[in-house]
N, CA, C and O of each residue as an XYZ file, in Angstrom:
852
protein
N     -62.128     -6.358     84.195
C     -61.322     -6.947     82.549
C     -61.812     -7.233     81.968
O     -61.942     -8.381     82.393
N     -62.663     -7.180     80.662
C     -63.335     -7.867     79.752
C     -62.352     -9.042     79.678
O     -61.321     -9.137     80.343
N     -62.848     -9.996     78.705
C     -62.164    -11.464     78.010
C     -61.414    -10.965     77.177
O     -60.332    -11.551     77.214
N     -61.442     -9.977     76.252
C     -61.159     -9.734     74.772
C     -59.486     -8.833     75.526
O     -58.373     -8.938     75.011
N     -59.816     -8.004     76.831
C     -58.837     -6.860     77.371
C     -57.663     -7.928     78.076
O     -56.492     -7.551     78.121
N     -58.096     -9.415     78.675
C     -57.145    -10.469     78.810
C     -56.694    -10.806     78.111
O     -55.494    -10.906     78.370
N     -57.110    -11.314     76.584
C     -56.174    -11.598     76.000
C     -55.391    -10.963     75.351
O     -54.486    -11.665     74.899
N     -55.324     -9.688     75.039
C     -54.465     -9.121     74.718
C     -53.582     -8.174     75.682
O     -52.975     -7.184     75.275
N     -53.597     -8.550     76.802
C     -52.389     -8.134     78.200
C     -51.872     -9.765     78.259
O     -50.870     -9.888     78.964
N     -52.410    -11.154     77.599
C     -51.654    -11.902     78.006
C     -50.743    -11.904     76.727
O     -49.535    -12.131     76.655
N     -51.687    -11.573     75.683
C     -50.495    -11.127     74.059
C     -49.339    -10.692     74.469
O     -48.277    -11.259     74.213
N     -49.482     -9.387     75.307
C     -48.483     -8.250     75.640
C     -47.005     -8.901     76.197
O     -45.868     -8.655     75.793
N     -47.511     -9.940     77.413
C     -46.626    -10.743     78.163
C     -45.561    -11.376     76.880
O     -44.473    -10.906     76.546
N     -46.192    -12.460     76.365
C     -45.590    -13.494     75.615
C     -44.559    -12.807     74.867
O     -43.387    -13.177     74.805
N     -45.234    -11.413     74.095
C     -43.786    -10.648     73.191
C     -42.772    -10.705     73.227
O     -42.423    -10.245     74.314
N     -41.753    -11.088     72.533
C     -39.902    -10.972     73.022
C     -39.502     -9.321     72.773
O     -39.865     -8.559     71.877
N     -38.768     -9.136     73.731
C     -38.376     -7.689     73.333
C     -36.834     -7.482     73.097
O     -35.924     -7.836     73.847
N     -36.734     -6.791     71.818
C     -35.586     -6.857     71.435
C     -34.665     -5.508     71.565
O     -35.139     -4.470     71.103
N     -33.671     -5.483     72.031
C     -33.069     -4.272     71.768
C     -32.664     -3.732     70.742
O     -33.187     -4.307     69.788
N     -31.731     -2.590     70.278
C     -31.561     -2.039     69.035
C     -30.397     -2.397     68.605
O     -29.368     -2.462     69.277
N     -30.570     -2.710     67.136
C     -29.467     -3.449     66.832
C     -29.557     -5.082     66.498
O     -28.914     -5.584     65.576
N     -30.602     -5.979     67.533
C     -30.952     -7.359     67.497
C     -32.328     -7.631     66.272
O     -33.343     -7.014     65.950
N     -31.988     -8.280     66.067
C     -32.696     -9.270     65.095
C     -33.164    -10.258     65.559
O     -32.419    -10.985     66.216
N     -34.700    -10.657     65.356
C     -35.720    -11.967     65.150
C     -34.693    -12.942     64.474
O     -34.600    -12.574     63.303
N     -33.890    -14.017     64.696
C     -33.845    -15.315     63.463
C     -35.142    -15.994     63.230
O     -35.831    -16.620     64.034
N     -35.345    -15.744     61.949
C     -36.368    -16.688     61.375
C     -35.809    -17.918     60.824
O     -34.636    -18.140     60.527
N     -36.987    -18.807     60.716
C     -36.628    -20.596     60.289
C     -36.216    -20.145     58.616
O     -36.784    -19.292     57.934
N     -35.183    -20.917     58.273
C     -34.434    -21.144     56.968
C     -35.847    -21.177     55.816
O     -36.754    -22.007     55.751
N     -35.637    -20.098     55.091
C     -36.592    -20.158     53.585
C     -37.744    -18.800     54.322
O     -38.096    -17.882     53.581
N     -38.136    -18.837     55.527
C     -39.106    -17.952     55.488
C     -38.211    -16.443     55.471
O     -37.056    -16.075     55.685
N     -39.635    -15.792     55.041
C     -39.703    -14.114     54.981
C     -38.579    -13.647     54.083
O     -38.373    -12.442     53.946
N     -37.753    -14.673     53.389
C     -36.940    -14.308     52.587
C     -37.287    -13.689     50.733
O     -38.294    -14.115     50.167
N     -36.738    -13.120     50.313
C     -37.296    -12.720     49.122
C     -36.492    -13.508     47.907
O     -35.289    -13.676     47.708
N     -37.538    -13.871     47.266
C     -37.294    -14.928     46.050
C     -36.570    -14.679     44.810
O     -36.082    -15.452     43.986
N     -36.641    -13.000     44.904
C     -36.265    -12.592     43.479
C     -34.803    -12.454     43.723
O     -34.157    -12.936     44.653
N     -34.354    -11.658     42.655
C     -32.578    -10.972     42.537
C     -32.610     -9.586     42.832
O     -33.181     -8.705     42.190
N     -31.955     -9.484     43.847
C     -31.995     -7.998     44.584
C     -30.666     -7.214     43.892
O     -29.996     -7.712     42.987
N     -30.464     -6.140     44.381
C     -29.232     -5.607     43.797
C     -27.588     -5.874     44.293
O     -27.117     -5.501     45.368
N     -27.013     -6.465     43.438
C     -25.397     -6.984     44.082
C     -25.747     -8.350     44.471
O     -25.065     -8.712     45.429
N     -26.694     -9.357     44.001
C     -26.953    -10.625     44.158
C     -26.436    -10.957     43.240
O     -25.648    -11.859     43.526
N     -26.431    -10.623     41.794
C     -25.479    -11.192     40.762
C     -24.182    -11.761     41.041
O     -23.801    -12.876     40.683
N     -23.468    -10.824     41.775
C     -21.668    -10.909     42.282
C     -21.970    -12.100     43.143
O     -21.438    -13.155     42.800
N     -22.688    -12.100     44.135
C     -23.182    -13.068     45.031
C     -23.105    -14.441     44.555
O     -22.371    -15.388     44.837
N     -24.134    -14.264     43.703
C     -24.538    -15.758     42.559
C     -23.023    -16.308     41.788
O     -22.665    -17.483     41.869
N     -22.507    -15.618     41.305
C     -21.269    -16.075     40.901
C     -19.815    -16.152     41.522
O     -18.816    -16.640     40.994
N     -19.909    -15.658     42.552
C     -19.184    -16.273     43.707
C     -19.350    -17.263     44.175
O     -18.327    -17.833     44.555
N     -20.601    -17.931     44.377
C     -21.248    -18.869     44.988
C     -21.287    -19.920     43.870
O     -21.392    -21.104     44.190
N     -21.210    -19.568     42.604
C     -21.033    -20.583     41.694
C     -19.518    -21.388     41.382
O     -19.229    -22.549     41.090
N     -18.479    -19.740     41.675
C     -17.150    -20.577     41.708
C     -16.875    -21.371     42.888
O     -16.709    -22.560     42.615
N     -16.784    -21.101     44.026
C     -16.883    -21.950     45.072
C     -17.555    -23.412     45.462
O     -17.360    -24.049     46.498
N     -18.431    -23.778     44.303
C     -19.043    -24.589     44.347
C     -20.655    -24.977     44.823
O     -21.318    -26.011     44.746
N     -20.909    -23.697     45.317
C     -22.317    -23.739     46.005
C     -23.055    -23.444     44.772
O     -22.941    -22.938     43.655
N     -24.153    -24.229     45.842
C     -25.565    -24.250     44.438
C     -25.451    -25.163     43.251
O     -24.298    -25.541     43.043
N     -26.292    -25.575     42.488
C     -26.068    -26.251     41.589
C     -25.271    -26.150     40.487
O     -25.227    -25.062     39.912
N     -24.443    -27.341     39.961
C     -23.489    -27.384     39.459
C     -24.103    -27.565     38.277
O     -25.243    -28.030     38.277
N     -23.289    -27.141     36.751
C     -23.729    -27.354     35.347
C     -22.748    -28.452     35.060
O     -21.653    -28.791     35.508
N     -23.645    -28.910     34.055
C     -23.160    -30.198     33.748
C     -22.140    -29.997     32.820
O     -22.040    -29.227     31.865
N     -21.097    -31.197     33.485
C     -19.583    -31.144     32.779
C     -18.422    -30.074     33.954
O     -17.203    -29.936     34.052
N     -19.372    -29.627     34.517
C     -18.532    -28.723     35.137
C     -18.134    -29.106     36.822
O     -18.986    -29.571     37.579
N     -16.781    -28.842     37.232
C     -16.313    -28.786     38.268
C     -16.222    -28.078     39.585
O     -15.709    -26.963     39.495
N     -16.603    -28.459     40.825
C     -17.182    -27.921     42.361
C     -15.289    -27.600     42.686
O     -14.352    -28.397     42.659
N     -15.308    -26.437     42.911
C     -13.779    -25.641     43.324
C     -13.279    -26.173     45.608
O     -12.289    -26.310     46.327
N     -14.483    -26.234     45.679
C     -14.708    -25.986     47.488
C     -13.538    -24.971     47.804
O     -13.696    -23.927     47.171
N     -12.777    -24.975     48.340
C     -11.870    -23.697     48.758
C     -10.775    -22.978     48.138
O     -10.047    -22.126     48.646
N     -10.767    -23.627     46.528
C     -10.218    -23.698     45.927
C     -10.083    -22.082     45.250
O     -11.133    -21.499     44.983
N      -8.688    -21.362     44.976
C      -8.501    -20.226     44.194
C      -9.090    -20.569     42.478
O      -8.868    -21.704     42.056
N      -9.548    -19.940     41.896
C     -10.142    -20.498     40.511
C      -9.301    -19.648     39.905
O      -9.616    -19.660     38.715
N      -8.234    -18.781     40.109
C      -7.247    -18.819     39.149
C      -5.934    -19.400     39.317
O      -5.095    -19.418     38.417
N      -5.756    -19.885     40.499
C      -5.237    -21.280     40.635
C      -5.153    -22.520     40.307
O      -4.292    -23.380     40.493
N      -6.099    -22.507     39.822
C      -6.855    -23.724     39.415
C      -6.406    -23.518     38.077
O      -5.320    -24.068     37.895
N      -7.006    -22.714     36.721
C      -6.653    -22.277     35.991
C      -5.290    -22.242     35.427
O      -4.969    -22.543     34.277
N      -4.586    -21.865     36.319
C      -2.884    -21.860     36.372
C      -2.595    -23.427     36.263
O      -1.849    -23.789     35.353
N      -3.039    -24.214     36.975
C      -2.282    -25.357     37.243
C      -2.819    -26.013     35.463
O      -2.154    -26.746     34.731
N      -3.848    -25.578     35.266
C      -4.335    -26.440     34.187
C      -3.669    -26.510     32.767
O      -3.579    -27.475     32.009
N      -3.052    -24.712     32.557
C      -2.383    -24.279     31.618
C      -0.983    -24.757     32.210
O      -0.025    -24.642     31.446
N      -0.772    -25.229     33.356
C       0.754    -25.372     33.583
C       0.795    -27.004     32.950
O       1.701    -27.321     32.179
N      -0.265    -27.983     33.356
C      -0.271    -29.590     33.174
C      -0.191    -29.896     31.692
O       0.556    -30.748     31.211
N      -1.418    -28.768     30.691
C      -1.733    -29.173     29.319
C      -0.432    -29.259     28.818
O       0.574    -28.651     29.182
N      -0.617    -30.305     27.708
C       0.638    -30.060     26.405
C       0.088    -29.619     25.101
O       0.629    -29.741     24.002
N      -1.466    -28.903     25.470
C      -1.974    -28.424     24.298
C      -2.542    -27.019     24.385
O      -2.349    -26.641     25.540
N      -3.071    -26.206     23.780
C      -3.765    -25.187     24.145
C      -4.625    -25.477     24.290
O      -5.015    -26.555     23.841
N      -5.683    -24.358     25.273
C      -6.802    -24.729     26.135
C      -7.871    -23.598     25.786
O      -7.483    -22.522     26.241
N      -9.115    -23.494     25.112
C      -9.539    -22.538     25.082
C     -10.368    -22.365     26.546
O     -10.432    -23.035     27.577
N     -11.066    -20.889     25.995
C     -11.352    -20.354     27.277
C     -12.473    -21.217     27.868
O     -12.683    -21.365     29.071
N     -13.251    -21.836     26.736
C     -14.659    -22.658     27.591
C     -14.253    -23.767     28.011
O     -15.015    -24.400     28.742
N     -13.052    -24.277     27.704
C     -12.179    -25.593     28.456
C     -11.955    -25.246     29.625
O     -12.360    -25.937     30.559
N     -11.181    -23.965     29.842
C     -11.008    -23.370     30.947
C     -12.074    -22.959     31.967
O     -11.905    -22.847     33.182
N     -13.067    -22.777     31.354
C     -14.097    -22.303     31.814
C     -14.686    -23.985     32.853
O     -14.960    -23.848     34.046
N     -14.766    -25.059     32.341
C     -15.443    -25.891     33.196
C     -14.312    -26.162     34.060
O     -14.764    -27.089     34.732
N     -12.939    -25.923     34.550
C     -12.455    -26.635     35.624
C     -12.773    -25.854     36.488
O     -12.754    -26.348     37.615
N     -13.154    -24.492     36.409
C     -13.929    -23.871     37.279
C     -15.419    -23.379     37.856
O     -15.926    -22.525     38.583
N     -15.772    -24.558     36.993
C     -17.421    -24.091     36.754
C     -18.222    -23.167     36.375
O     -19.426    -23.209     36.627
N     -17.485    -21.928     35.523
C     -18.036    -20.819     35.057
C     -18.015    -20.722     33.495
O     -16.972    -20.973     32.893
N     -19.267    -20.325     32.769
C     -19.550    -20.803     31.817
C     -19.123    -19.454     30.903
O     -18.962    -19.681     29.703
N     -18.942    -18.187     31.327
C     -19.215    -16.631     31.173
C     -17.373    -16.604     30.068
O     -16.444    -16.272     30.805
N     -17.065    -16.807     29.037
C     -15.786    -16.596     28.439
C     -15.054    -15.150     29.060
O     -13.847    -15.095     29.296
N     -15.972    -14.033     29.274
C     -15.096    -12.898     29.456
C     -14.836    -13.107     31.071
O     -13.918    -12.306     31.245
N     -15.012    -13.512     31.939
C     -14.906    -13.619     33.101
C     -13.462    -14.766     33.028
O     -12.366    -14.242     33.229
N     -13.495    -16.000     32.799
C     -12.320    -16.538     32.235
C     -10.907    -16.164     31.530
O      -9.823    -16.659     31.838
N     -11.119    -15.259     30.593
C     -10.546    -14.439     29.810
C      -9.636    -13.756     31.268
O      -8.529    -14.063     31.710
N     -10.602    -12.772     31.719
C     -10.087    -11.816     32.304
C      -8.937    -12.558     33.650
O      -7.929    -12.026     34.115
N      -9.399    -13.613     33.929
C      -8.475    -14.393     35.075
C      -7.041    -14.444     34.279
O      -6.036    -13.828     34.633
N      -7.159    -15.402     32.997
C      -6.147    -15.307     32.115
C      -4.819    -14.352     31.748
O      -3.619    -14.618     31.685
N      -5.702    -12.925     31.500
C      -4.498    -12.143     31.380
C      -4.254    -11.645     32.582
O      -3.324    -10.843     32.498
N      -4.729    -11.766     33.850
C      -4.236    -11.056     35.181
C      -3.247    -12.457     35.203
O      -2.229    -12.071     35.778
N      -3.123    -13.438     34.962
C      -2.053    -14.699     35.466
C      -1.098    -14.113     34.597
O       0.006    -13.912     35.102
N      -1.249    -13.813     33.488
C      -0.254    -13.576     32.207
C       0.627    -12.029     32.507
O       1.824    -11.970     32.225
N      -0.082    -10.860     33.081
C       0.061     -9.844     33.606
C       1.158     -9.786     34.874
O       2.153     -9.098     35.102
N       0.429    -10.915     35.613
C       1.752    -11.410     36.698
C       2.737    -12.033     36.747
O       3.601    -12.007     37.623
N       2.674    -12.864     35.479
C       4.119    -13.439     34.931
C       5.294    -12.356     34.471
O       6.509    -12.231     34.623
N       4.329    -11.730     33.890
C       5.078    -10.707     32.886
C       5.945     -9.438     34.229
O       7.150     -9.310     34.447
N       5.106     -8.910     34.697
C       5.384     -8.436     35.884
C       6.731     -8.735     36.715
O       7.532     -7.867     37.062
N       6.820     -9.851     36.926
C       7.936    -10.818     37.613
C       9.062    -11.475     37.344
O       9.752    -12.157     38.101
N       9.265    -11.111     35.703
C      10.361    -11.543     34.953
C      10.064    -12.809     35.177
O      11.139    -13.373     35.380
N       9.287    -13.487     35.245
C       9.146    -15.103     35.115
C       9.500    -15.405     34.091
O       9.211    -14.769     33.078
N      10.425    -16.758     34.109
C      10.810    -17.546     32.367
C       9.553    -18.003     31.862
O       9.453    -18.356     30.688
N       8.451    -18.028     32.765
C       7.068    -18.400     31.947
C       6.512    -17.217     31.231
O       6.844    -16.044     31.407
N       5.793    -17.592     30.560
C       4.708    -16.701     29.810
C       3.422    -17.706     29.985
O       3.314    -18.798     30.543
N       2.217    -16.629     29.062
C       0.865    -17.760     29.136
C       0.785    -17.316     27.352
O       0.427    -16.146     27.224
N       0.895    -17.612     26.799
C       0.660    -17.816     25.213
C      -0.500    -17.652     24.723
O      -1.181    -18.544     25.229
N      -1.234    -16.948     23.932
C      -2.511    -16.896     22.968
C      -2.267    -17.442     21.596
O      -1.861    -16.702     20.700
N      -2.519    -18.813     21.389
C      -2.443    -19.410     20.233
C      -3.478    -19.578     19.855
O      -4.406    -19.336     20.628
N      -3.905    -20.312     17.818
C      -5.048    -20.784     17.223
C      -5.490    -21.287     18.216
O      -6.194    -20.459     18.794
N      -5.451    -22.244     18.744
C      -6.074    -23.066     19.851
C      -6.673    -22.762     21.194
O      -7.512    -23.332     21.892
N      -5.914    -21.602     21.326
C      -6.337    -21.240     22.799
C      -4.888    -20.846     23.243
O      -3.857    -20.484     22.674
N      -5.379    -21.139     24.795
C      -3.842    -20.539     25.892
C      -2.829    -21.530     26.354
O      -3.167    -22.667     26.685
N      -1.585    -21.118     26.384
C      -0.756    -22.105     27.017
C       0.307    -21.781     27.611
O       0.758    -20.754     27.104
N       1.061    -22.243     28.621
C       1.472    -21.818     29.343
C       3.026    -22.291     28.696
O       3.245    -23.502     28.731
N       4.178    -21.346     28.073
C       5.581    -22.157     27.210
C       6.850    -21.046     28.251
O       6.498    -20.050     28.883
N       8.033    -21.475     28.186
C       9.032    -20.886     28.959
C       9.306    -19.912     27.444
O       9.058    -20.284     26.297
N      10.047    -18.216     28.001
C      10.180    -17.772     26.918
C      11.738    -18.094     26.260
O      12.771    -18.510     26.785
N      11.404    -17.707     24.890
C      13.055    -18.281     24.126
C      13.889    -18.124     25.025
O      14.391    -19.158     25.466
N      14.269    -16.995     25.530
C      15.937    -16.643     25.669
C      16.306    -17.825     27.334
O      17.423    -17.829     27.851
N      15.203    -18.630     27.848
C      15.106    -19.596     28.956
C      15.200    -20.810     28.269
O      15.812    -21.784     28.708
N      14.514    -20.766     27.034
C      13.732    -22.276     26.621
C      15.336    -22.824     26.194
O      15.827    -23.901     26.531
N      16.069    -21.618     25.247
C      17.215    -22.211     24.526
C      18.227    -23.016     25.321
O      18.864    -23.953     24.841
N      18.368    -22.427     27.027
C      19.207    -22.788     27.932
C      18.817    -24.373     28.183
O      19.734    -25.104     28.558
N      18.015    -24.720     28.068
C      17.421    -25.933     29.277
C      16.597    -26.848     27.806
O      15.681    -27.597     28.144
N      16.846    -26.794     26.621
C      16.189    -27.292     25.256
C      16.392    -29.100     25.585
O      15.549    -29.997     25.546
N      17.892    -29.142     25.912
C      17.882    -30.849     26.172
C      17.111    -31.427     26.848
O      16.655    -32.523     26.524
N      16.655    -30.510     28.452
C      15.689    -31.564     29.190
C      14.245    -31.788     28.313
O      13.674    -32.876     28.230
N      13.828    -30.656     27.742
C      12.574    -30.845     26.780
C      12.816    -32.036     26.170
O      12.082    -32.980     26.461
N      13.755    -32.196     25.330
C      13.881    -33.427     24.347
C      13.936    -34.119     25.330
O      12.829    -33.863     25.804
N      14.335    -34.734     25.934
C      14.364    -35.600     27.134
C      13.007    -35.950     27.794
O      12.302    -36.959     27.775
N      12.932    -35.051     28.230
C      11.166    -35.649     29.322
C      10.111    -35.790     28.318
O       9.076    -36.367     28.653
N      10.295    -35.140     26.616
C       8.894    -34.910     26.044
C       8.728    -35.668     25.008
O       7.703    -36.209     24.594
N      10.119    -35.684     24.485
C       9.930    -36.058     22.892
C      10.962    -37.430     22.816
O      12.087    -37.374     23.313
N      10.464    -38.638     22.155
C      11.143    -39.910     22.015
C      12.271    -39.788     20.911
O      12.161    -38.672     20.404
N      13.349    -40.522     20.319
C      14.313    -40.204     19.668
C      13.891    -40.235     18.318
O      14.495    -39.548     17.493
N      12.900    -40.967     17.974
C      12.636    -40.836     16.393
C      11.881    -39.442     16.328
O      12.345    -38.460     15.749
N      10.549    -39.472     17.051
C      10.229    -37.927     16.878
C      10.936    -36.856     16.832
O      10.632    -35.869     16.163
N      12.324    -37.001     17.812
C      13.193    -35.678     17.767
C      13.487    -35.651     16.006
O      13.055    -34.766     15.267
N      14.403    -36.953     15.511
C      14.715    -36.987     14.047
C      13.358    -36.449     13.055
O      13.586    -35.761     12.060
N      12.322    -36.734     13.336
C      11.419    -36.084     12.446
C      11.015    -34.708     12.417
O      10.510    -34.114     11.463
N      11.307    -34.227     13.641
C      11.051    -32.837     14.082
C      12.046    -31.954     13.389
O      11.862    -30.826     12.932
N      12.850    -32.492     13.397
C      14.398    -32.033     13.079
C      14.415    -31.592     11.828
O      14.821    -30.473     11.515
N      13.827    -32.731     10.769
C      13.687    -32.585      9.546
C      12.805    -31.857      9.204
O      12.987    -30.999      8.341
N      11.365    -32.088      9.959
C      10.301    -31.017      9.408
C      11.024    -29.647      9.439
O      11.296    -29.079      8.381
N      11.313    -29.154     10.545
C      11.825    -27.961     10.772
C      12.675    -27.210      9.801
O      12.641    -25.993      9.615
N      13.734    -28.417      8.976
C      14.781    -27.686      7.946
C      13.416    -27.773      6.722
O      13.957    -27.428      5.671
N      12.336    -27.994      6.508
C      11.637    -28.232      5.455
C      10.091    -27.961      5.837
O       9.209    -28.801      5.664
N       9.885    -26.699      6.370
C       8.491    -26.306      6.759
C       7.477    -26.047      5.681
O       7.756    -25.324      4.725
N       6.112    -26.717      5.840
C       5.276    -26.765      5.145
C       5.379    -27.960      4.260
O       4.634    -27.974      3.280
N       6.347    -29.163      4.493
C       6.683    -30.443      3.809
C       5.363    -31.052      3.930
O       4.741    -30.937      4.986
N       4.882    -31.694      2.931
C       3.687    -32.496      3.195
C       4.046    -33.759      3.703
O       5.240    -34.038      3.594
N       3.407    -34.481      4.160
C       3.464    -35.268      5.327
C       3.559    -36.665      4.546
O       3.954    -37.640      5.185
N       3.292    -36.777      3.497
C       4.180    -37.794      2.171
C       5.174    -37.781      1.878
O       5.755    -38.865      1.844
N       5.690    -36.915      1.616
C       7.034    -36.257      1.428
C       8.024    -36.792      2.481
O       9.137    -37.294      2.325
N       7.525    -36.620      3.263
C       8.343    -37.200      4.689
C       8.407    -38.442      4.891
O       9.528    -38.874      5.159
N       7.439    -39.270      4.845
C       7.173    -40.806      4.854
C       8.075    -41.644      3.216
O       8.745    -42.638      2.933
N       7.649    -40.751      2.739
C       8.750    -41.152      1.743
C      10.035    -41.336      1.830
O      10.594    -42.338      1.385
N      10.700    -40.257      2.487
C      12.092    -39.527      2.888
C      12.745    -40.645      3.998
O      13.865    -41.133      4.147
N      11.195    -40.813      4.824
C      12.022    -41.309      6.359
C      11.206    -42.615      6.866
O      11.222    -43.266      7.911
N      10.537    -42.694      5.733
C       9.764    -44.438      6.198
C       8.595    -43.919      6.449
O       8.244    -42.739      6.413
N       7.651    -45.452      6.865
C       6.204    -44.859      7.156
C       5.902    -45.090      8.877
O       4.866    -45.363      9.482
N       7.112    -44.879      9.274
C       6.807    -44.697     10.897
C       6.741    -43.257     11.108
O       6.388    -42.717     12.156
N       7.123    -42.648      9.986
C       6.518    -41.212     10.365
C       5.217    -40.636     10.742
O       5.038    -39.514     11.216
N       4.303    -41.554     10.471
C       3.092    -41.336     10.772
C       2.367    -41.391     12.286
O       1.450    -40.729     12.770
N       3.127    -42.394     12.768
C       3.295    -42.456     14.180
C       3.982    -41.464     15.288
O       3.639    -41.281     16.456
N       4.650    -41.104     14.831
C       5.766    -39.804     15.197
C       4.936    -38.673     15.006
O       4.657    -38.004     16.002
N       4.389    -38.265     13.642
C       3.648    -36.851     13.452
C       2.608    -36.747     14.622
O       2.487    -35.673     15.212
N       2.030    -37.584     14.889
C       0.628    -38.046     15.715
C       0.905    -37.695     17.330
O       0.002    -37.298     18.066
N       2.368    -37.911     17.798
C       2.699    -37.903     18.908
C       3.251    -36.203     19.147
O       3.176    -35.595     20.215
N       3.684    -35.785     18.134
C       4.110    -34.349     17.967
C       3.164    -33.476     17.561
O       3.563    -32.324     17.737
N       1.965    -33.533     17.042
C       1.362    -33.089     17.059
C       0.476    -33.000     18.427
O       0.011    -31.896     18.710
N       0.245    -34.003     19.208
C      -0.729    -34.427     20.634
C       0.441    -33.040     21.614
O      -0.006    -32.172     22.363
N       1.514    -33.199     21.363
C       2.280    -32.617     22.313
C       2.458    -31.044     21.845
O       3.007    -30.192     22.543
N       1.922    -30.826     20.603
C       1.681    -29.429     20.407
C       3.071    -29.202     19.908
O       3.315    -28.068     20.319
N       4.164    -29.641     19.234
C       5.374    -29.353     18.737
C       5.590    -29.374     17.253
O       6.668    -29.176     16.691
N       4.118    -29.710     16.526
C       3.835    -29.921     15.046
C       2.100    -29.403     14.991
O       1.204    -29.818     15.727
N       1.985    -28.401     13.904
C       0.915    -28.361     13.059
C       0.488    -29.218     11.832
O       1.092    -29.389     10.773
N      -0.455    -29.606     12.159
C      -0.924    -30.635     10.848
C      -2.016    -30.193     10.113
O      -3.018    -30.313     10.818
N      -2.312    -29.688      8.907
C      -2.779    -29.085      8.061
C      -3.614    -29.706      6.527
O      -3.160    -29.487      5.404
N      -4.768    -30.421      6.771
C      -4.946    -30.990      5.548
C      -5.169    -30.237      4.403
O      -5.696    -29.135      4.249
N      -4.446    -31.395      3.271
C      -4.838    -30.732      1.724
C      -4.846    -31.660      0.707
O      -3.870    -32.059      0.070
N      -6.146    -32.023      0.574
C      -6.194    -33.059     -0.415
C      -5.796    -34.160      0.059
O      -6.135    -34.080      1.239
N      -5.150    -35.431     -0.130
C      -5.163    -35.921      0.076
C      -4.134    -37.003      1.353
O      -4.127    -38.156      1.784
N      -3.296    -35.573      1.541
C      -2.450    -35.426      2.234
C      -2.458    -34.455      3.560
O      -3.559    -34.094      3.976
N      -1.617    -34.147      4.040
C      -1.193    -33.616      5.204
C       0.063    -32.470      5.200
O       1.118    -33.015      4.874
N       0.205    -31.101      5.466
C       1.061    -30.398      5.356
C       1.980    -29.933      6.954
O       1.462    -29.377      7.922
N       2.566    -30.106      6.901
C       3.318    -30.191      8.385
C       4.468    -28.808      8.587
O       5.338    -28.436      7.800
N       4.117    -28.281      9.847
C       4.862    -27.076     10.094
C       5.130    -27.465     11.479
O       4.593    -28.369     12.118
N       6.355    -26.364     11.971
C       6.454    -26.350     13.600
C       5.685    -25.416     14.300
O       5.209    -24.489     13.645
N       5.460    -25.479     15.559
C       4.329    -24.300     16.202
C       5.398    -23.294     17.209
O       6.625    -23.340     17.121
N       4.875    -22.680     17.865
C       5.406    -21.755     18.242
C       5.657    -22.405     19.673
O       6.346    -21.750     20.455
N       5.111    -23.749     20.117
C       6.135    -24.201     21.380
C       7.646    -24.876     20.625
O       8.750    -24.814     21.167
N       7.432    -25.370     19.569
C       8.785    -25.805     19.312
C       9.607    -24.866     19.162
O      10.718    -25.186     19.582
N       9.527    -23.274     18.518
C      10.557    -22.632     18.889
C      11.017    -21.805     20.244
O      12.059    -21.263     20.614
N      10.004    -21.950     20.663
C       9.836    -21.175     22.009
C      11.285    -22.387     22.926
O      12.352    -22.073     23.453
N      10.546    -23.881     22.718
C      11.728    -24.917     23.328
C      12.681    -24.963     22.979
O      13.516    -25.265     23.832
N      13.215    -24.700     21.497
C      14.507    -25.185     20.933
C      15.154    -23.451     20.699
O      16.180    -23.290     20.038
N      14.690    -22.700     21.090
C      15.322    -20.938     20.693
C      15.538    -21.051     19.293
O      16.585    -20.634     18.797
N      14.333    -21.759     18.372
C      14.460    -21.774     16.995
C      13.957    -20.089     16.683
O      13.924    -19.658     15.530
């Protein structure tokens, strides 16, 4: 047997034999395609949601948390409406359509279960509210938990004078009105619209939901 034939024979002895269904594992990174194949877009999105791969600036990693439950928690704890972009940051997804789909799924779930809670869409975004028929039963708790006595007084006055100028409210109830208005706007009970040198005040849907107005 010649030298070449001996080399070939030795090479045949060194080869690993694989049965059907077995695959030879390659070192990480070797033999993998670098392009995006069919179906990989969905996998990339899932990885992004679960926190795998590079994160976008300002976005958070979820780990093993369910994106839908993270958005639910954000809506629950927020005192003001949240935009789709803001909600997307909490789950690490920048696509508004994807986030909106989660919000609508949550909303449908509350509606279908007959929950006392609903997810409302307002000009500033999405927010979790009590349904009016339940809010009217527990409005006293909302007053105690969320608003100071002074703010309640201002809110009651404005609710009876919708669209009133802030300067007129201050002239009627004193200069402390400005601090209370700030509190009420921050907590979502008042809308404040700038007009000329003053601002026009009106109650929000949150006010109507909470107080059954």
